[in-house]
KOLVOPA-218079 format. One record per residue: residue in one letter; x negated, y negated, z negated of N, C-alpha, C, O in turn; residue number from 1. Coordinates in steps of 0.05 Angstrom, whole numbers, plus 32768, in hexadecimal, padded with zeros to 4 digits. Example, Ala and Ser with C-alpha at 12.3 -4.5 7.8 and 13.67 -1.06 7.14 Angstrom:
   residu    n_x    n_y    n_z   ca_x   ca_y   ca_z    c_x    c_y    c_z    o_x    o_y    o_z   num
        a   7EF8   8072   7F64   7F0A   805A   7F64   7EF8   8042   7F64   7EE3   8042   7F57     1
        s   7EFF   802D   7F72   7EEF   8015   7F71   7EFE   7FFF   7F63   7EF4   7FE9   7F5F     2
//
This chain:
   residu    n_x    n_y    n_z   ca_x   ca_y   ca_z    c_x    c_y    c_z    o_x    o_y    o_z   num
        w   7FA3   806E   8215   7FA0   806E   81FC   7F81   8076   81EE   7F75   806C   81DB     1
        m   7F79   808D   8200   7F62   809D   81FA   7F44   8093   8204   7F2F   809F   8202     2
        d   7F4A   8078   8212   7F33   8071   821B   7F27   8058   820C   7F33   8044   8214     3
        p   7F18   8054   81FE   7F13   8038   81EB   7F0E   8020   81FF   7F12   800C   81F2     4
        i   7F09   801C   8213   7F03   8007   8226   7F21   8000   8229   7F2A   7FEA   8223     5
        a   7F31   8017   8235   7F48   8012   8240   7F57   8003   8225   7F64   7FED   8228     6
        m   7F54   8010   820D   7F5F   8005   81F6   7F5A   7FE7   81EF   7F6C   7FDA   81E3     7
        q   7F42   7FDA   81F6   7F35   7FBF   81F6   7F50   7FAD   8205   7F55   7F96   81FC     8
        s   7F59   7FB3   8212   7F69   7FA4   8219   7F87   7FA2   820E   7F95   7F8D   820F     9
        k   7F8E   7FB9   8204   7FA6   7FBC   81F3   7FA0   7FAA   81DE   7FB2   7F9D   81D3    10
        v   7F87   7FA8   81D8   7F91   7F94   81B7   7F85   7F76   81C2   7F78   7F66   81B4    11
        d   7F89   7F75   81D4   7F8B   7F5A   81E1   7FA7   7F59   81DF   7FB2   7F4E   81CD    12
        q   7FB6   7F66   81F4   7FD6   7F6B   81F2   7FE7   7F67   81D7   7FFC   7F5A   81D4    13
        i   7FD9   7F75   81C5   7FDC   7F77   81A6   7FE1   7F5C   8198   7FF5   7F51   818F    14
        c   7FC8   7F56   819B   7FC1   7F39   818E   7FCD   7F26   819D   7FD4   7F13   8190    15
        e   7FD2   7F26   81B0   7FE0   7F0C   81C1   7FFF   7F08   81BA   8009   7EF2   81B8    16
        l   8012   7F25   81B5   802B   7F25   81AF   802D   7F21   8190   803F   7F13   8189    17
        l   801E   7F2B   817C   801F   7F25   8161   8017   7F0E   815C   8021   7F04   8147    18
        s   8004   7EFF   816A   7FFE   7EDE   815F   801E   7ED0   816A   802E   7EC7   8159    19
        a   8023   7ED0   8187   803C   7ECD   818A   8050   7EC7   8171   8059   7EB2   8169    20
        l   8053   7EE7   8166   8066   7EEA   8155   8060   7EDA   813A   8070   7ED0   812B    21
        l   804B   7EDA   8139   803C   7ED1   811B   8026   7EB8   8121   800E   7EBC   8124    22
        p   802F   7EA5   8121   801A   7E96   8128   8009   7E86   8119   7FF5   7E79   8121    23
        d   8014   7E88   8102   7FFF   7E89   80EB   7FEE   7E92   80E4   7FDD   7E86   80D8    24
        a   7FEF   7EB1   80E9   7FDE   7EC2   80EC   7FCF   7EC3   8109   7FBF   7ED6   8108    25
        a   7FCE   7EBA   8118   7FBB   7EB3   8136   7FA5   7EB8   812E   7F9A   7ECB   813A    26
        e   7F96   7EAB   811A   7F76   7EA6   811D   7F75   7EC5   810D   7F6F   7ED6   811D    27
        v   7F78   7ECE   80F8   7F70   7EE2   80F0   7F77   7F01   8100   7F6D   7F17   80FC    28
        l   7F8D   7EF9   8113   7F93   7F14   8123   7F77   7F11   813E   7F68   7F25   8141    29
        e   7F75   7EFE   814A   7F64   7EF2   8152   7F49   7F02   814F   7F3F   7F0E   8162    30
        a   7F3F   7EFF   8136   7F21   7F08   8129   7F27   7F21   8127   7F17   7F2F   8135    31
        n   7F3A   7F2F   8119   7F41   7F4D   811A   7F41   7F5A   8137   7F38   7F70   813B    32
        a   7F4A   7F4D   8149   7F48   7F5B   8168   7F2E   7F54   8179   7F27   7F60   818E    33
        v   7F21   7F3F   816B   7F01   7F3C   8178   7EF2   7F5B   816E   7EE6   7F6A   817D    34
        s   7EF5   7F5F   8153   7EEA   7F6E   8148   7EED   7F8A   8149   7EDB   7F9B   8147    35
        l   7F0A   7F8E   814D   7F10   7FAE   815D   7F04   7FB0   8176   7EFE   7FC6   817F    36
        k   7F00   7F98   8184   7EFA   7FA2   81A5   7ED7   7FA3   81A3   7ECA   7FA6   81B7    37
        a   7ECA   7FA1   818C   7EB5   7F9F   8189   7EAB   7FBD   8181   7E96   7FC7   818B    38
        e   7EBD   7FCA   816E   7EC1   7FE4   8168   7EC3   7FF6   817D   7EB6   800B   8182    39
        l   7ED3   7FEE   8189   7EE0   8003   81A9   7ECD   8003   81B8   7EC9   8017   81C6    40
        a   7EB8   7FE8   81BA   7EA5   7FEB   81CE   7E92   7FFE   81C6   7E8B   8011   81D5    41
        a   7E86   7FF9   81A9   7E70   800B   819B   7E72   802C   819F   7E60   803C   81A5    42
        l   7E90   8033   819A   7E94   804A   819B   7E92   8055   81BE   7E8B   806B   81C4    43
        d   7E98   8045   81CE   7E98   8049   81E8   7E7E   804F   81EF   7E77   8066   81F7    44
        r   7E69   8036   81EC   7E4F   803F   81EC   7E43   805E   81DE   7E32   806D   81EA    45
        d   7E4E   8063   81C4   7E47   807E   81B4   7E51   8095   81C7   7E44   80AA   81CB    46
        l   7E69   8090   81D2   7E75   80AF   81E0   7E6A   80AC   81FD   7E65   80C1   8209    47
        a   7E65   8095   8209   7E59   8099   8224   7E3B   80A3   821B   7E34   80B9   8225    48
        e   7E2B   8098   820D   7E17   80AB   8205   7E17   80CB   8206   7E09   80D8   8215    49
        r   7E2A   80D4   81F4   7E2F   80E9   81E9   7E39   80FB   81FB   7E3A   8113   81F5    50
        f   7E42   80F2   8212   7E48   8104   822D   7E39   80FF   8241   7E40   8109   8257    51
        t   7E23   80F0   823F   7E11   80F0   8256   7E0F   8109   8268   7E16   810F   827F    52
        s   7E03   8116   8257   7DF7   8134   8257   7E0A   8149   8262   7E04   815D   826F    53
        h   7E24   8140   8259   7E33   8153   8259   7E4D   814F   8272   7E63   8159   8270    54
        e   7E43   813E   8289   7E57   812E   82A1   7E5C   814A   82AD   7E4A   815B   82AE    55
        g   7E75   814E   82B5   7E80   815B   82CA   7E8D   8177   82BC   7E9A   8189   82C6    56
        r   7E81   8172   829A   7E8B   818F   828D   7EAC   818C   8284   7EB9   8179   827C    57
        a   7EB3   81A6   828A   7ED2   81A8   8285   7EDB   81B4   8262   7ECF   81C0   8250    58
        f   7EED   81AB   8265   7EFD   81B4   8245   7F1B   81BC   8250   7F23   81B6   8266    59
        y   7F2A   81C9   823D   7F3E   81D6   8249   7F5A   81D0   822F   7F55   81DB   8219    60
        i   7F6D   81C5   822F   7F79   81BE   8218   7F9D   81C7   8220   7FA6   81C8   8236    61
        n   7FA3   81CA   8215   7FC5   81D4   821B   7FD0   81BB   822A   7FDB   81C3   823F    62
        h   7FD2   8199   8227   7FDD   818A   8228   7FCE   8176   8233   7FBA   816F   8227    63
        p   7FD4   8169   824E   7FC2   815C   8254   7FBA   813C   824E   7FB7   812B   825F    64
        s   7FB9   8138   8232   7FB3   8121   8225   7FA1   8112   8222   7FA2   80FB   821B    65
        l   7F86   8122   822B   7F6B   810E   8228   7F63   810C   8246   7F4B   810F   824A    66
        g   7F6F   8107   8258   7F6E   80FD   8272   7F58   80EA   827A   7F44   80EB   8289    67
        y   7F62   80D8   826C   7F56   80B7   8266   7F3E   80B5   8256   7F31   80A0   8257    68
        f   7F37   80C7   8249   7F26   80CB   8231   7F10   80DB   824A   7EFD   80CE   8254    69
        a   7F15   80F3   8251   7F06   8103   826F   7EF8   80EF   8280   7EE0   80E8   8281    70
        e   7F0A   80E7   828B   7F03   80CB   82A4   7EF1   80C3   829C   7EDC   80C8   82A8    71
        r   7EF1   80B1   827E   7EE4   80A4   826F   7EC0   80A8   8279   7EB1   809B   8287    72
        y   7EC0   80BF   826C   7EA7   80CD   8269   7E9F   80E5   8279   7E93   80F7   826E    73
        g   7EA6   80E5   828F   7E9F   80FA   82A2   7EA7   8118   82A1   7E9F   812B   82AD    74
        l   7EBC   8117   828D   7EC7   812C   828C   7EDB   813B   829F   7EE5   8130   82B2    75
        l   7EE2   815A   8296   7EF4   8167   82A5   7F06   816D   8296   7F00   817C   8283    76
        q   7F22   8163   8298   7F37   816F   8283   7F49   817E   8293   7F59   8173   82A2    77
        h   7F48   819C   8291   7F59   81AD   8294   7F78   81B5   8289   7F72   81C1   8274    78
        s   7F90   81B6   828B   7F9E   81B6   8281   7FA8   81CC   8281   7FA6   81D6   8298    79
        l   7FB7   81E0   8269   7FC0   81F5   826A   7FDE   81F2   8279   7FE6   8201   828B    80
        e   7FE7   81E1   8270   8005   81DE   827D   8002   81CF   8296   7FED   81C6   82A0    81
        q   801C   81CD   829F   801A   81C0   82BE   8039   81BA   82BE   804C   81C9   82B9    82
        a   8039   819E   82C7   8054   818E   82C8   8063   8196   82AF   807B   8196   82AC    83
        g   8054   819C   829E   8064   8193   8284   8072   81AE   827B   8080   81AF   8267    84
        t   806D   81C4   828B   8070   81DD   827D   8057   81EB   827A   803F   81E6   827F    85
        a   806B   8205   826A   804E   821C   825D   8041   8228   826E   8050   822D   8281    86
        p   802A   8231   8272   8027   8241   828A   8032   825C   828B   803A   826A   8278    87
        s   8032   8262   82A4   8034   8284   82A7   8028   8293   82A4   8013   828B   8299    88
        a   8029   82B1   82A8   8015   82C1   829F   7FFA   82BE   82BB   7FE3   82C5   82B7    89
        r   8002   82B5   82CF   7FF0   82B1   82E8   7FDC   829D   82E0   7FC4   82A0   82E1    90
        r   7FEB   8289   82D6   7FDF   826C   82D1   7FCA   8271   82BB   7FB3   8267   82B9    91
        i   7FD6   8282   82A9   7FC4   8287   828D   7FA9   8299   829A   7F92   8296   8291    92
        a   7FAE   82A8   82AB   7F97   82BB   82B4   7F82   82A6   82C8   7F6A   82A9   82C8    93
        e   7F8F   8290   82D9   7F82   8281   82E6   7F73   8274   82D1   7F5B   8278   82D2    94
        v   7F7B   8265   82BF   7F73   825C   82AE   7F54   8263   829D   7F40   8255   829A    95
        i   7F5B   8284   8292   7F46   828F   828A   7F2E   8292   8297   7F19   8295   828C    96
        k   7F33   8290   82BB   7F1D   829A   82C5   7F09   8282   82C7   7EF1   8280   82C6    97
        a   7F1F   826E   82CB   7F0E   8252   82CB   7EFD   8249   82B0   7EE8   823D   82B1    98
        a   7F08   8251   829D   7F06   8249   8288   7EE6   8255   8280   7ED3   824A   8275    99
        r   7EE9   826C   8289   7ECF   8281   8282   7EB4   8277   8295   7E9F   8272   828A   100
        a   7EB7   8275   82B1   7EA9   8261   82C2   7E9F   824D   82BD   7E89   8247   82C5   101
        d   7EB0   823B   82AA   7EAB   8222   82A4   7EA1   8225   8289   7EA2   820E   827E   102
        r   7E98   8239   8278   7E8A   823A   8261   7E93   8231   824B   7E82   822B   823A   103
        v   7EB6   822D   8247   7EBA   8221   8234   7EB4   822E   8212   7EAF   8245   820D   104
        g   7EB7   821B   8201   7EAE   822C   81E8   7EC7   8228   81D7   7ECB   8236   81C4   105
        a   7EDB   8212   81DF   7EF6   8216   81CE   7F0F   8209   81DF   7F0E   81F7   81EF   106
        v   7F27   8219   81D6   7F3A   820C   81E7   7F4D   81FB   81D2   7F55   8204   81BD   107
        f   7F56   81DC   81DE   7F5E   81C9   81CF   7F7F   81C8   81CD   7F8C   81C9   81E2   108
        t   7F89   81C7   81B9   7FA3   81BF   81B0   7FAC   81AA   81A9   7F99   819B   81A4   109
        q   7FC4   819F   81A5   7FCC   818A   8194   7FE3   8193   818C   7FEF   81A7   8195   110
        p   7FED   8180   8172   7FFD   8189   815C   8019   8186   816A   8027   819A   816E   111
        e   8020   8172   8172   803A   8178   8187   8040   818B   819B   8054   8188   81A9   112
        f   802D   81A5   819E   8038   81AE   81B8   8032   81CA   81AB   802A   81CA   8194   113
        g   8035   81DD   81B6   8030   81FC   81AD   8013   8204   81B1   8005   81F6   81BF   114
        k   800B   821A   81A6   7FF1   8224   81AA   7FF0   823F   81B3   7FDB   824C   81B5   115
        s   800D   8248   81BA   8009   8267   81BE   7FF5   8268   81D6   7FE1   8276   81D8   116
        s   7FFE   8258   81E8   7FE5   825E   8206   7FC5   8258   8201   7FAF   8260   820A   117
        a   7FCE   8246   81F0   7FAB   8244   81EF   7FA0   8251   81DF   7F88   8252   81E2   118
        s   7FAA   825F   81C8   7FA5   8276   81C5   7FA2   8297   81CB   7F93   82A7   81C1   119
        v   7FB3   8299   81DD   7FA9   82AE   81F2   7F92   82AD   8200   7F82   82BE   8200   120
        v   7F91   8295   820D   7F73   828C   821C   7F57   8287   820F   7F41   8289   8219   121
        a   7F60   827F   81F2   7F47   8278   81DC   7F38   829E   81D8   7F21   82A6   81DA   122
        r   7F51   82AD   81D2   7F4F   82C8   81CF   7F3E   82DA   81E9   7F2B   82EA   81EA   123
        a   7F4D   82D0   81F7   7F3A   82DF   8214   7F21   82D2   8210   7F10   82E2   8208   124
        l   7F19   82BE   8213   7F00   82B7   820F   7EEE   82B2   81FC   7ED9   82A7   81FE   125
        e   7EFB   82BE   81E3   7EEA   82C4   81C4   7EDD   82A0   81C3   7EC6   8299   81C4   126
        v   7EF3   828F   81C1   7EF1   827B   81B9   7F04   8270   81A4   7F19   827C   81A2   127
        d   7EFF   8256   8191   7F13   8248   8187   7F22   823E   8193   7F1E   823A   81AB   128
        v   7F3B   8236   8185   7F52   8228   818C   7F4C   820D   8174   7F4A   8211   815C   129
        v   7F4B   81F6   8181   7F40   81E0   8175   7F55   81C9   8179   7F58   81BE   818F   130
        e   7F66   81C1   8161   7F7A   81AD   8162   7F6E   8192   8160   7F63   818A   814C   131
        v   7F71   8185   8176   7F6F   8168   8174   7F8A   8153   817A   7F99   815A   818C   132
        n   7F8D   8143   8171   7FA3   8131   816E   7F9B   8116   817A   7F8C   8107   816D   133
        p   7FA4   810F   8191   7FA3   80F7   819C   7FAF   80E0   8192   7FA8   80C9   8199   134
        l   7FC6   80E6   817C   7FD6   80D7   8172   7FC9   80D0   8157   7FD7   80C0   814A   135
        a   7FB5   80D7   814B   7FB0   80CE   8132   7FB0   80B4   8128   7FB5   80A3   8139   136
        e   7FAC   80AC   810E   7FAE   8099   8104   7F91   807F   810B   7F8E   8068   8113   137
        d   7F83   8094   8102   7F64   8084   8104   7F5D   808E   8123   7F55   80A4   812B   138
        y   7F61   8079   812E   7F5C   8077   814E   7F38   8080   8153   7F31   8094   815D   139
        i   7F29   806B   8149   7F10   806F   814F   7F03   808A   8141   7EF7   809D   814C   140
        g   7F0A   8084   8123   7EFE   80A8   8120   7F09   80BC   812A   7EFC   80D1   8129   141
        n   7F24   80BB   8136   7F27   80CF   8144   7F1F   80D4   815F   7F1C   80EB   8166   142
        l   7F1B   80BF   816E   7F06   80C7   818B   7EF3   80CE   8181   7EE8   80DE   8190   143
        k   7EE7   80CB   816F   7EC4   80D4   8167   7EC9   80F0   815D   7EB9   8101   8165   144
        w   7ED8   80F6   8151   7EE7   8113   8147   7EE7   8124   8164   7EDA   8138   816A   145
        i   7EFB   8115   8177   7EFD   812C   818F   7EEB   812E   819D   7EE8   8144   81A8   146
        a   7ED5   8119   81A2   7EBE   8115   81AD   7EAB   812B   81A7   7E9D   8139   81B7   147
        q   7EAE   812B   8187   7E9C   8143   817D   7EA2   815C   8182   7E92   816C   818C   148
        v   7EBA   8161   817B   7EC6   817F   817E   7EC0   8185   81A4   7EBB   819B   81AD   149
        i   7EC1   816F   81B1   7EC2   817B   81D0   7EA5   817F   81D6   7E9F   8191   81E6   150
        e   7E95   816F   81CA   7E78   816E   81CA   7E6D   8190   81C4   7E5D   819E   81D1   151
        e   7E7C   8196   81AF   7E73   81AC   81A4   7E81   81C4   81B6   7E73   81D9   81B8   152
        s   7E97   81C3   81C1   7EA1   81D3   81CC   7E89   81DF   81E8   7E87   81F6   81F1   153
        f   7E79   81C6   81F1   7E69   81D0   8204   7E50   81D7   81FA   7E3D   81D3   820A   154
        r   7E4B   81E3   81DF   7E32   81EF   81E5   7E38   8209   81E1   7E2B   8217   81D1   155
        n   7E49   8210   81EE   7E4E   822F   81F8   7E39   823D   820A   7E3E   8254   8211   156
        d   7E25   8232   8211   7E1B   8239   8223   7E04   8254   821C   7DF7   825E   822E   157
//
């Protein structure tokens, strides 16, 4: 769901299902779907342009929820946790070393996951912990904001 191109097919699926349930609203639903898909396409173009010069850059996040986003825009997402478990002290040390080499400017967290490991990494790197919410209600505005804070974290050169 964090990939605006993939979301276009979800819009089609939702429109089709709602139209079957609400046939009297099918025309309005279809018009709204067309409009939303155009917004998603515009968002994708904007994000692709934004990240062109950052292709291959890495960002670190406590839980790997931005994988489709990273893949779409040529970024590398590294998760602090592995296999759904909090990182060990050894893993934290490895992450700090790798993140330092990747010149990260922030460590990202999500509201539904703990921040303690991210805080330890961020303190060691002397960068901020930035909370992002992949489940925020305003999908388009949220993706723009997530892109902005990730891009800002790359300016740590």
